[in-house]
mmCIF file of the C-alpha atoms, coordinates in Angstrom:
data_MODEL
# 
_entry.id   MODEL 
# 
loop_
_atom_site.group_PDB 
_atom_site.id 
_atom_site.type_symbol 
_atom_site.label_atom_id 
_atom_site.label_alt_id 
_atom_site.label_comp_id 
_atom_site.label_asym_id 
_atom_site.label_entity_id 
_atom_site.label_seq_id 
_atom_site.pdbx_PDB_ins_code 
_atom_site.Cartn_x 
_atom_site.Cartn_y 
_atom_site.Cartn_z 
_atom_site.occupancy 
_atom_site.B_iso_or_equiv 
_atom_site.pdbx_formal_charge 
_atom_site.auth_seq_id 
_atom_site.auth_comp_id 
_atom_site.auth_asym_id 
_atom_site.auth_atom_id 
_atom_site.pdbx_PDB_model_num 
ATOM 1   C CA . MET A 1 1   ? 114.426 177.474 100.498 1.00 0.00 ? 1   MET A CA 1 
ATOM 2   C CA . ILE A 1 2   ? 112.910 174.404 102.176 1.00 0.00 ? 2   ILE A CA 1 
ATOM 3   C CA . ASP A 1 3   ? 112.193 171.488 99.862  1.00 0.00 ? 3   ASP A CA 1 
ATOM 4   C CA . MET A 1 4   ? 108.590 170.670 100.767 1.00 0.00 ? 4   MET A CA 1 
ATOM 5   C CA . GLY A 1 5   ? 108.853 167.322 99.003  1.00 0.00 ? 5   GLY A CA 1 
ATOM 6   C CA . ASP A 1 6   ? 111.768 166.244 101.185 1.00 0.00 ? 6   ASP A CA 1 
ATOM 7   C CA . SER A 1 7   ? 110.012 167.576 104.300 1.00 0.00 ? 7   SER A CA 1 
ATOM 8   C CA . THR A 1 8   ? 106.866 165.594 103.464 1.00 0.00 ? 8   THR A CA 1 
ATOM 9   C CA . ASP A 1 9   ? 108.891 162.438 102.819 1.00 0.00 ? 9   ASP A CA 1 
ATOM 10  C CA . ARG A 1 10  ? 110.674 162.741 106.161 1.00 0.00 ? 10  ARG A CA 1 
ATOM 11  C CA . THR A 1 11  ? 107.412 163.338 108.002 1.00 0.00 ? 11  THR A CA 1 
ATOM 12  C CA . LEU A 1 12  ? 105.697 160.323 106.452 1.00 0.00 ? 12  LEU A CA 1 
ATOM 13  C CA . ASP A 1 13  ? 108.748 158.055 106.803 1.00 0.00 ? 13  ASP A CA 1 
ATOM 14  C CA . ALA A 1 14  ? 108.876 158.774 110.557 1.00 0.00 ? 14  ALA A CA 1 
ATOM 15  C CA . VAL A 1 15  ? 105.264 157.679 111.140 1.00 0.00 ? 15  VAL A CA 1 
ATOM 16  C CA . GLY A 1 16  ? 105.969 153.926 110.989 1.00 0.00 ? 16  GLY A CA 1 
ATOM 17  C CA . PRO A 1 17  ? 108.451 153.756 113.891 1.00 0.00 ? 17  PRO A CA 1 
ATOM 18  C CA . ARG A 1 18  ? 106.206 156.046 115.951 1.00 0.00 ? 18  ARG A CA 1 
ATOM 19  C CA . LEU A 1 19  ? 103.199 153.786 115.356 1.00 0.00 ? 19  LEU A CA 1 
ATOM 20  C CA . LYS A 1 20  ? 105.152 150.728 116.470 1.00 0.00 ? 20  LYS A CA 1 
ATOM 21  C CA . GLN A 1 21  ? 106.462 152.516 119.556 1.00 0.00 ? 21  GLN A CA 1 
ATOM 22  C CA . LEU A 1 22  ? 102.951 153.616 120.540 1.00 0.00 ? 22  LEU A CA 1 
ATOM 23  C CA . ARG A 1 23  ? 101.489 150.141 120.079 1.00 0.00 ? 23  ARG A CA 1 
ATOM 24  C CA . GLN A 1 24  ? 104.239 148.330 121.969 1.00 0.00 ? 24  GLN A CA 1 
ATOM 25  C CA . GLY A 1 25  ? 104.234 150.931 124.733 1.00 0.00 ? 25  GLY A CA 1 
ATOM 26  C CA . ARG A 1 26  ? 100.539 150.243 125.319 1.00 0.00 ? 26  ARG A CA 1 
ATOM 27  C CA . GLY A 1 27  ? 100.887 146.470 125.064 1.00 0.00 ? 27  GLY A CA 1 
ATOM 28  C CA . ILE A 1 28  ? 98.438  146.247 122.156 1.00 0.00 ? 28  ILE A CA 1 
ATOM 29  C CA . THR A 1 29  ? 98.628  143.470 119.580 1.00 0.00 ? 29  THR A CA 1 
ATOM 30  C CA . LEU A 1 30  ? 98.196  144.088 115.861 1.00 0.00 ? 30  LEU A CA 1 
ATOM 31  C CA . SER A 1 31  ? 95.029  142.001 116.025 1.00 0.00 ? 31  SER A CA 1 
ATOM 32  C CA . ASP A 1 32  ? 93.565  144.149 118.802 1.00 0.00 ? 32  ASP A CA 1 
ATOM 33  C CA . LEU A 1 33  ? 94.484  147.335 116.954 1.00 0.00 ? 33  LEU A CA 1 
ATOM 34  C CA . SER A 1 34  ? 92.904  145.996 113.786 1.00 0.00 ? 34  SER A CA 1 
ATOM 35  C CA . LYS A 1 35  ? 89.602  145.402 115.607 1.00 0.00 ? 35  LYS A CA 1 
ATOM 36  C CA . GLU A 1 36  ? 89.732  148.917 117.096 1.00 0.00 ? 36  GLU A CA 1 
ATOM 37  C CA . THR A 1 37  ? 90.522  150.769 113.862 1.00 0.00 ? 37  THR A CA 1 
ATOM 38  C CA . GLY A 1 38  ? 89.087  148.592 111.100 1.00 0.00 ? 38  GLY A CA 1 
ATOM 39  C CA . ILE A 1 39  ? 92.528  148.458 109.428 1.00 0.00 ? 39  ILE A CA 1 
ATOM 40  C CA . SER A 1 40  ? 93.791  144.984 108.502 1.00 0.00 ? 40  SER A CA 1 
ATOM 41  C CA . THR A 1 41  ? 96.684  143.500 110.488 1.00 0.00 ? 41  THR A CA 1 
ATOM 42  C CA . SER A 1 42  ? 98.791  143.168 107.331 1.00 0.00 ? 42  SER A CA 1 
ATOM 43  C CA . THR A 1 43  ? 98.327  146.866 106.529 1.00 0.00 ? 43  THR A CA 1 
ATOM 44  C CA . LEU A 1 44  ? 99.158  147.858 110.116 1.00 0.00 ? 44  LEU A CA 1 
ATOM 45  C CA . SER A 1 45  ? 102.316 145.757 109.984 1.00 0.00 ? 45  SER A CA 1 
ATOM 46  C CA . ARG A 1 46  ? 103.402 147.296 106.684 1.00 0.00 ? 46  ARG A CA 1 
ATOM 47  C CA . LEU A 1 47  ? 102.783 150.783 108.057 1.00 0.00 ? 47  LEU A CA 1 
ATOM 48  C CA . GLU A 1 48  ? 104.939 150.102 111.109 1.00 0.00 ? 48  GLU A CA 1 
ATOM 49  C CA . VAL A 1 49  ? 107.925 148.809 109.142 1.00 0.00 ? 49  VAL A CA 1 
ATOM 50  C CA . GLY A 1 50  ? 107.709 151.565 106.542 1.00 0.00 ? 50  GLY A CA 1 
ATOM 51  C CA . LEU A 1 51  ? 106.629 149.410 103.606 1.00 0.00 ? 51  LEU A CA 1 
ATOM 52  C CA . ARG A 1 52  ? 103.497 151.508 103.236 1.00 0.00 ? 52  ARG A CA 1 
ATOM 53  C CA . ARG A 1 53  ? 102.787 155.176 103.854 1.00 0.00 ? 53  ARG A CA 1 
ATOM 54  C CA . PRO A 1 54  ? 99.682  156.100 105.852 1.00 0.00 ? 54  PRO A CA 1 
ATOM 55  C CA . THR A 1 55  ? 96.644  157.616 104.211 1.00 0.00 ? 55  THR A CA 1 
ATOM 56  C CA . LEU A 1 56  ? 94.174  160.087 105.662 1.00 0.00 ? 56  LEU A CA 1 
ATOM 57  C CA . GLU A 1 57  ? 91.649  157.310 106.368 1.00 0.00 ? 57  GLU A CA 1 
ATOM 58  C CA . GLN A 1 58  ? 94.272  155.363 108.340 1.00 0.00 ? 58  GLN A CA 1 
ATOM 59  C CA . LEU A 1 59  ? 95.782  158.199 110.390 1.00 0.00 ? 59  LEU A CA 1 
ATOM 60  C CA . LEU A 1 60  ? 92.497  159.344 111.941 1.00 0.00 ? 60  LEU A CA 1 
ATOM 61  C CA . PRO A 1 61  ? 91.409  156.052 113.578 1.00 0.00 ? 61  PRO A CA 1 
ATOM 62  C CA . LEU A 1 62  ? 95.019  155.334 114.644 1.00 0.00 ? 62  LEU A CA 1 
ATOM 63  C CA . ALA A 1 63  ? 95.325  158.669 116.442 1.00 0.00 ? 63  ALA A CA 1 
ATOM 64  C CA . ARG A 1 64  ? 91.979  158.031 118.111 1.00 0.00 ? 64  ARG A CA 1 
ATOM 65  C CA . ALA A 1 65  ? 92.956  154.488 119.145 1.00 0.00 ? 65  ALA A CA 1 
ATOM 66  C CA . TYR A 1 66  ? 96.187  155.702 120.762 1.00 0.00 ? 66  TYR A CA 1 
ATOM 67  C CA . GLY A 1 67  ? 94.571  158.709 122.423 1.00 0.00 ? 67  GLY A CA 1 
ATOM 68  C CA . VAL A 1 68  ? 96.892  161.237 120.790 1.00 0.00 ? 68  VAL A CA 1 
ATOM 69  C CA . THR A 1 69  ? 96.272  164.204 118.544 1.00 0.00 ? 69  THR A CA 1 
ATOM 70  C CA . LEU A 1 70  ? 96.930  163.790 114.845 1.00 0.00 ? 70  LEU A CA 1 
ATOM 71  C CA . ASP A 1 71  ? 99.854  166.197 114.760 1.00 0.00 ? 71  ASP A CA 1 
ATOM 72  C CA . GLU A 1 72  ? 101.431 164.372 117.718 1.00 0.00 ? 72  GLU A CA 1 
ATOM 73  C CA . LEU A 1 73  ? 101.089 161.102 115.819 1.00 0.00 ? 73  LEU A CA 1 
ATOM 74  C CA . VAL A 1 74  ? 103.009 162.332 112.772 1.00 0.00 ? 74  VAL A CA 1 
ATOM 75  C CA . ASP A 1 75  ? 105.149 164.941 114.605 1.00 0.00 ? 75  ASP A CA 1 
ATOM 76  C CA . ALA A 1 76  ? 104.632 167.439 111.787 1.00 0.00 ? 76  ALA A CA 1 
ATOM 77  C CA . PRO A 1 77  ? 106.976 170.459 111.889 1.00 0.00 ? 77  PRO A CA 1 
ATOM 78  C CA . PRO A 1 78  ? 105.395 173.707 113.140 1.00 0.00 ? 78  PRO A CA 1 
ATOM 79  C CA . THR A 1 79  ? 104.488 176.229 110.448 1.00 0.00 ? 79  THR A CA 1 
ATOM 80  C CA . GLY A 1 80  ? 102.464 179.410 110.051 1.00 0.00 ? 80  GLY A CA 1 
ATOM 81  C CA . ASN A 1 81  ? 101.827 182.012 112.725 1.00 0.00 ? 81  ASN A CA 1 
ATOM 82  C CA . PRO A 1 82  ? 103.780 180.877 115.820 1.00 0.00 ? 82  PRO A CA 1 
ATOM 83  C CA . ARG A 1 83  ? 101.103 182.328 118.117 1.00 0.00 ? 83  ARG A CA 1 
ATOM 84  C CA . ILE A 1 84  ? 98.602  179.903 116.629 1.00 0.00 ? 84  ILE A CA 1 
ATOM 85  C CA . ASN A 1 85  ? 101.159 177.182 115.850 1.00 0.00 ? 85  ASN A CA 1 
ATOM 86  C CA . LEU A 1 86  ? 99.009  175.382 113.307 1.00 0.00 ? 86  LEU A CA 1 
ATOM 87  C CA . ARG A 1 87  ? 100.807 172.321 112.000 1.00 0.00 ? 87  ARG A CA 1 
ATOM 88  C CA . PRO A 1 88  ? 99.611  171.164 108.554 1.00 0.00 ? 88  PRO A CA 1 
ATOM 89  C CA . ILE A 1 89  ? 100.068 167.424 107.996 1.00 0.00 ? 89  ILE A CA 1 
ATOM 90  C CA . PRO A 1 90  ? 100.758 166.326 104.411 1.00 0.00 ? 90  PRO A CA 1 
ATOM 91  C CA . CYS A 1 91  ? 99.420  162.944 103.289 1.00 0.00 ? 91  CYS A CA 1 
ATOM 92  C CA . ALA A 1 92  ? 100.682 160.538 100.666 1.00 0.00 ? 92  ALA A CA 1 
ATOM 93  C CA . ASP A 1 93  ? 97.596  161.110 98.490  1.00 0.00 ? 93  ASP A CA 1 
ATOM 94  C CA . GLY A 1 94  ? 98.284  164.847 98.148  1.00 0.00 ? 94  GLY A CA 1 
ATOM 95  C CA . SER A 1 95  ? 95.748  165.955 100.744 1.00 0.00 ? 95  SER A CA 1 
ATOM 96  C CA . THR A 1 96  ? 96.559  168.140 103.750 1.00 0.00 ? 96  THR A CA 1 
ATOM 97  C CA . ILE A 1 97  ? 95.143  167.914 107.265 1.00 0.00 ? 97  ILE A CA 1 
ATOM 98  C CA . LEU A 1 98  ? 95.159  170.903 109.605 1.00 0.00 ? 98  LEU A CA 1 
ATOM 99  C CA . PRO A 1 99  ? 94.322  169.880 113.208 1.00 0.00 ? 99  PRO A CA 1 
ATOM 100 C CA . LEU A 1 100 ? 92.276  172.581 114.956 1.00 0.00 ? 100 LEU A CA 1 
ATOM 101 C CA . THR A 1 101 ? 92.166  170.945 118.401 1.00 0.00 ? 101 THR A CA 1 
ATOM 102 C CA . ARG A 1 102 ? 95.055  169.912 120.639 1.00 0.00 ? 102 ARG A CA 1 
ATOM 103 C CA . ARG A 1 103 ? 93.614  167.622 123.270 1.00 0.00 ? 103 ARG A CA 1 
ATOM 104 C CA . PRO A 1 104 ? 93.349  163.865 122.746 1.00 0.00 ? 104 PRO A CA 1 
ATOM 105 C CA . GLY A 1 105 ? 89.955  162.262 123.278 1.00 0.00 ? 105 GLY A CA 1 
ATOM 106 C CA . GLY A 1 106 ? 86.553  163.830 122.836 1.00 0.00 ? 106 GLY A CA 1 
ATOM 107 C CA . ILE A 1 107 ? 85.491  165.518 119.623 1.00 0.00 ? 107 ILE A CA 1 
ATOM 108 C CA . GLN A 1 108 ? 88.406  166.480 117.358 1.00 0.00 ? 108 GLN A CA 1 
ATOM 109 C CA . ALA A 1 109 ? 88.214  169.313 114.812 1.00 0.00 ? 109 ALA A CA 1 
ATOM 110 C CA . TYR A 1 110 ? 90.151  169.336 111.539 1.00 0.00 ? 110 TYR A CA 1 
ATOM 111 C CA . LYS A 1 111 ? 90.360  171.302 108.330 1.00 0.00 ? 111 LYS A CA 1 
ATOM 112 C CA . PHE A 1 112 ? 90.991  169.169 105.226 1.00 0.00 ? 112 PHE A CA 1 
ATOM 113 C CA . VAL A 1 113 ? 92.250  170.256 101.816 1.00 0.00 ? 113 VAL A CA 1 
ATOM 114 C CA . LEU A 1 114 ? 91.871  167.622 99.089  1.00 0.00 ? 114 LEU A CA 1 
ATOM 115 C CA . PRO A 1 115 ? 93.487  167.979 95.642  1.00 0.00 ? 115 PRO A CA 1 
ATOM 116 C CA . THR A 1 116 ? 91.464  168.049 92.423  1.00 0.00 ? 116 THR A CA 1 
ATOM 117 C CA . GLY A 1 117 ? 89.868  164.664 91.838  1.00 0.00 ? 117 GLY A CA 1 
ATOM 118 C CA . ARG A 1 118 ? 88.642  162.645 88.880  1.00 0.00 ? 118 ARG A CA 1 
ATOM 119 C CA . ASP A 1 119 ? 84.964  162.124 88.179  1.00 0.00 ? 119 ASP A CA 1 
ATOM 120 C CA . ASP A 1 120 ? 85.662  158.491 87.263  1.00 0.00 ? 120 ASP A CA 1 
ATOM 121 C CA . ALA A 1 121 ? 87.623  157.804 90.471  1.00 0.00 ? 121 ALA A CA 1 
ATOM 122 C CA . GLU A 1 122 ? 86.721  154.460 92.044  1.00 0.00 ? 122 GLU A CA 1 
ATOM 123 C CA . PRO A 1 123 ? 85.737  154.967 95.713  1.00 0.00 ? 123 PRO A CA 1 
ATOM 124 C CA . ASP A 1 124 ? 87.843  153.131 98.302  1.00 0.00 ? 124 ASP A CA 1 
ATOM 125 C CA . LEU A 1 125 ? 85.238  152.783 101.047 1.00 0.00 ? 125 LEU A CA 1 
ATOM 126 C CA . ARG A 1 126 ? 86.483  152.589 104.648 1.00 0.00 ? 126 ARG A CA 1 
ATOM 127 C CA . THR A 1 127 ? 84.878  152.039 108.054 1.00 0.00 ? 127 THR A CA 1 
ATOM 128 C CA . HIS A 1 128 ? 85.992  152.741 111.623 1.00 0.00 ? 128 HIS A CA 1 
ATOM 129 C CA . GLN A 1 129 ? 84.533  153.534 115.019 1.00 0.00 ? 129 GLN A CA 1 
ATOM 130 C CA . GLY A 1 130 ? 83.186  157.033 115.526 1.00 0.00 ? 130 GLY A CA 1 
ATOM 131 C CA . TYR A 1 131 ? 80.887  159.756 114.261 1.00 0.00 ? 131 TYR A CA 1 
ATOM 132 C CA . ASP A 1 132 ? 81.733  162.449 111.696 1.00 0.00 ? 132 ASP A CA 1 
ATOM 133 C CA . TRP A 1 133 ? 80.259  165.862 110.856 1.00 0.00 ? 133 TRP A CA 1 
ATOM 134 C CA . VAL A 1 134 ? 81.587  167.681 107.769 1.00 0.00 ? 134 VAL A CA 1 
ATOM 135 C CA . TYR A 1 135 ? 81.023  171.210 106.500 1.00 0.00 ? 135 TYR A CA 1 
ATOM 136 C CA . VAL A 1 136 ? 82.241  172.345 103.069 1.00 0.00 ? 136 VAL A CA 1 
ATOM 137 C CA . LEU A 1 137 ? 84.093  175.676 102.976 1.00 0.00 ? 137 LEU A CA 1 
ATOM 138 C CA . ASP A 1 138 ? 85.166  175.877 99.330  1.00 0.00 ? 138 ASP A CA 1 
ATOM 139 C CA . GLY A 1 139 ? 84.931  173.650 96.262  1.00 0.00 ? 139 GLY A CA 1 
ATOM 140 C CA . GLN A 1 140 ? 82.838  170.523 95.798  1.00 0.00 ? 140 GLN A CA 1 
ATOM 141 C CA . LEU A 1 141 ? 83.155  167.519 98.105  1.00 0.00 ? 141 LEU A CA 1 
ATOM 142 C CA . ARG A 1 142 ? 82.172  164.114 96.809  1.00 0.00 ? 142 ARG A CA 1 
ATOM 143 C CA . LEU A 1 143 ? 80.949  161.926 99.656  1.00 0.00 ? 143 LEU A CA 1 
ATOM 144 C CA . VAL A 1 144 ? 80.189  158.282 99.014  1.00 0.00 ? 144 VAL A CA 1 
ATOM 145 C CA . LEU A 1 145 ? 78.296  156.976 102.027 1.00 0.00 ? 145 LEU A CA 1 
ATOM 146 C CA . GLY A 1 146 ? 76.999  153.434 101.806 1.00 0.00 ? 146 GLY A CA 1 
ATOM 147 C CA . GLU A 1 147 ? 74.731  153.373 98.741  1.00 0.00 ? 147 GLU A CA 1 
ATOM 148 C CA . HIS A 1 148 ? 74.635  157.176 98.463  1.00 0.00 ? 148 HIS A CA 1 
ATOM 149 C CA . ASP A 1 149 ? 76.925  159.170 96.155  1.00 0.00 ? 149 ASP A CA 1 
ATOM 150 C CA . LEU A 1 150 ? 76.629  162.863 97.056  1.00 0.00 ? 150 LEU A CA 1 
ATOM 151 C CA . ILE A 1 151 ? 78.132  166.178 95.946  1.00 0.00 ? 151 ILE A CA 1 
ATOM 152 C CA . LEU A 1 152 ? 78.286  168.734 98.771  1.00 0.00 ? 152 LEU A CA 1 
ATOM 153 C CA . GLU A 1 153 ? 78.617  172.418 97.881  1.00 0.00 ? 153 GLU A CA 1 
ATOM 154 C CA . PRO A 1 154 ? 80.031  175.262 100.032 1.00 0.00 ? 154 PRO A CA 1 
ATOM 155 C CA . GLY A 1 155 ? 77.780  175.812 103.042 1.00 0.00 ? 155 GLY A CA 1 
ATOM 156 C CA . GLU A 1 156 ? 76.397  172.273 103.027 1.00 0.00 ? 156 GLU A CA 1 
ATOM 157 C CA . ALA A 1 157 ? 76.992  169.777 105.825 1.00 0.00 ? 157 ALA A CA 1 
ATOM 158 C CA . ALA A 1 158 ? 76.618  166.048 106.423 1.00 0.00 ? 158 ALA A CA 1 
ATOM 159 C CA . GLU A 1 159 ? 76.883  163.849 109.503 1.00 0.00 ? 159 GLU A CA 1 
ATOM 160 C CA . PHE A 1 160 ? 77.111  160.079 109.748 1.00 0.00 ? 160 PHE A CA 1 
ATOM 161 C CA . ASP A 1 161 ? 78.205  157.049 111.736 1.00 0.00 ? 161 ASP A CA 1 
ATOM 162 C CA . THR A 1 162 ? 81.701  156.159 110.487 1.00 0.00 ? 162 THR A CA 1 
ATOM 163 C CA . ARG A 1 163 ? 80.906  152.453 110.752 1.00 0.00 ? 163 ARG A CA 1 
ATOM 164 C CA . THR A 1 164 ? 78.987  153.092 107.509 1.00 0.00 ? 164 THR A CA 1 
ATOM 165 C CA . PRO A 1 165 ? 81.388  152.550 104.557 1.00 0.00 ? 165 PRO A CA 1 
ATOM 166 C CA . HIS A 1 166 ? 82.458  156.005 103.361 1.00 0.00 ? 166 HIS A CA 1 
ATOM 167 C CA . TRP A 1 167 ? 84.917  157.892 101.131 1.00 0.00 ? 167 TRP A CA 1 
ATOM 168 C CA . PHE A 1 168 ? 85.740  161.542 100.452 1.00 0.00 ? 168 PHE A CA 1 
ATOM 169 C CA . ALA A 1 169 ? 87.230  163.209 97.370  1.00 0.00 ? 169 ALA A CA 1 
ATOM 170 C CA . ALA A 1 170 ? 87.293  166.491 95.471  1.00 0.00 ? 170 ALA A CA 1 
ATOM 171 C CA . THR A 1 171 ? 85.645  166.611 92.065  1.00 0.00 ? 171 THR A CA 1 
ATOM 172 C CA . SER A 1 172 ? 87.287  167.476 88.747  1.00 0.00 ? 172 SER A CA 1 
ATOM 173 C CA . SER A 1 173 ? 86.172  171.100 89.246  1.00 0.00 ? 173 SER A CA 1 
ATOM 174 C CA . GLY A 1 174 ? 89.104  171.710 91.600  1.00 0.00 ? 174 GLY A CA 1 
ATOM 175 C CA . PRO A 1 175 ? 90.385  171.246 95.181  1.00 0.00 ? 175 PRO A CA 1 
ATOM 176 C CA . VAL A 1 176 ? 87.995  171.206 98.110  1.00 0.00 ? 176 VAL A CA 1 
ATOM 177 C CA . GLU A 1 177 ? 88.345  172.567 101.638 1.00 0.00 ? 177 GLU A CA 1 
ATOM 178 C CA . TYR A 1 178 ? 86.119  171.340 104.436 1.00 0.00 ? 178 TYR A CA 1 
ATOM 179 C CA . LEU A 1 179 ? 85.864  171.181 108.198 1.00 0.00 ? 179 LEU A CA 1 
ATOM 180 C CA . SER A 1 180 ? 85.361  167.913 110.051 1.00 0.00 ? 180 SER A CA 1 
ATOM 181 C CA . LEU A 1 181 ? 84.329  167.179 113.632 1.00 0.00 ? 181 LEU A CA 1 
ATOM 182 C CA . ILE A 1 182 ? 85.154  163.590 114.509 1.00 0.00 ? 182 ILE A CA 1 
ATOM 183 C CA . GLY A 1 183 ? 84.136  161.962 117.768 1.00 0.00 ? 183 GLY A CA 1 
ATOM 184 C CA . LYS A 1 184 ? 83.782  158.591 119.385 1.00 0.00 ? 184 LYS A CA 1 
ATOM 185 C CA . GLN A 1 185 ? 80.654  156.551 118.898 1.00 0.00 ? 185 GLN A CA 1 
ATOM 186 C CA . GLY A 1 186 ? 77.686  158.468 120.272 1.00 0.00 ? 186 GLY A CA 1 
ATOM 187 C CA . GLU A 1 187 ? 79.334  161.896 120.167 1.00 0.00 ? 187 GLU A CA 1 
ATOM 188 C CA . ARG A 1 188 ? 77.469  163.944 117.587 1.00 0.00 ? 188 ARG A CA 1 
ATOM 189 C CA . ALA A 1 189 ? 77.620  167.526 116.432 1.00 0.00 ? 189 ALA A CA 1 
ATOM 190 C CA . HIS A 1 190 ? 74.486  169.483 117.297 1.00 0.00 ? 190 HIS A CA 1 
ATOM 191 C CA . VAL A 1 191 ? 73.420  172.099 114.757 1.00 0.00 ? 191 VAL A CA 1 
ATOM 192 C CA . ARG A 1 192 ? 70.568  174.544 115.352 1.00 0.00 ? 192 ARG A CA 1 
ATOM 193 C CA . ALA A 1 193 ? 69.590  175.019 111.716 1.00 0.00 ? 193 ALA A CA 1 
ATOM 194 C CA . ALA A 1 194 ? 69.085  172.198 109.256 1.00 0.00 ? 194 ALA A CA 1 
ATOM 195 C CA . PRO A 1 195 ? 71.450  172.345 106.230 1.00 0.00 ? 195 PRO A CA 1 
ATOM 196 C CA . ARG A 1 196 ? 70.110  172.493 102.702 1.00 0.00 ? 196 ARG A CA 1 
ATOM 197 C CA . ALA A 1 197 ? 69.081  169.193 101.154 1.00 0.00 ? 197 ALA A CA 1 
ATOM 198 C CA . HIS A 1 198 ? 72.061  167.377 99.644  1.00 0.00 ? 198 HIS A CA 1 
ATOM 199 C CA . ARG A 1 199 ? 72.060  166.705 95.946  1.00 0.00 ? 199 ARG A CA 1 
ATOM 200 C CA . SER A 1 200 ? 72.725  163.171 94.771  1.00 0.00 ? 200 SER A CA 1 
ATOM 201 C CA . ARG A 1 201 ? 74.798  162.469 91.751  1.00 0.00 ? 201 ARG A CA 1 
# 
């Protein structure tokens, strides 16, 4: 039997060297990368040397900055149906990312699974370039967006400019699964029907 803990550790430990190789291969400085992603230079440096493991909020803008898909960035092992070849990516915070698109650039589609959260969790707001559209499949998604603190139920959607400070988490009611379309600035998801009004906390 495969030890999933060991597999996750190996996957995350290999991200640092890959990040450094990508940056140096493109002739990008840590300062330039920091401006592009919104991640501090000290954090980027610690990620590259393996002193810090990447989080979900860090992997997405890094993959976008380097023009690679998320699964290419972490080189996650293939799993599931080989005809589909979906490659779940485990994160240090217990969440899982399932990339649904393969091409770099343009709008990227992902499925996210976040573990059960705490209602008293302190939001760690992040910003980066881009535009995000999320749709909840199962569970409750807590979205803190600027001054708004929202609970999205299954079937509800939200879209926003990711330069607005934001944070996602599951509630104490259990894990949450949601879809996310993430694009560069100006690329927005177009929906024909307006979603139900979101409920504030």
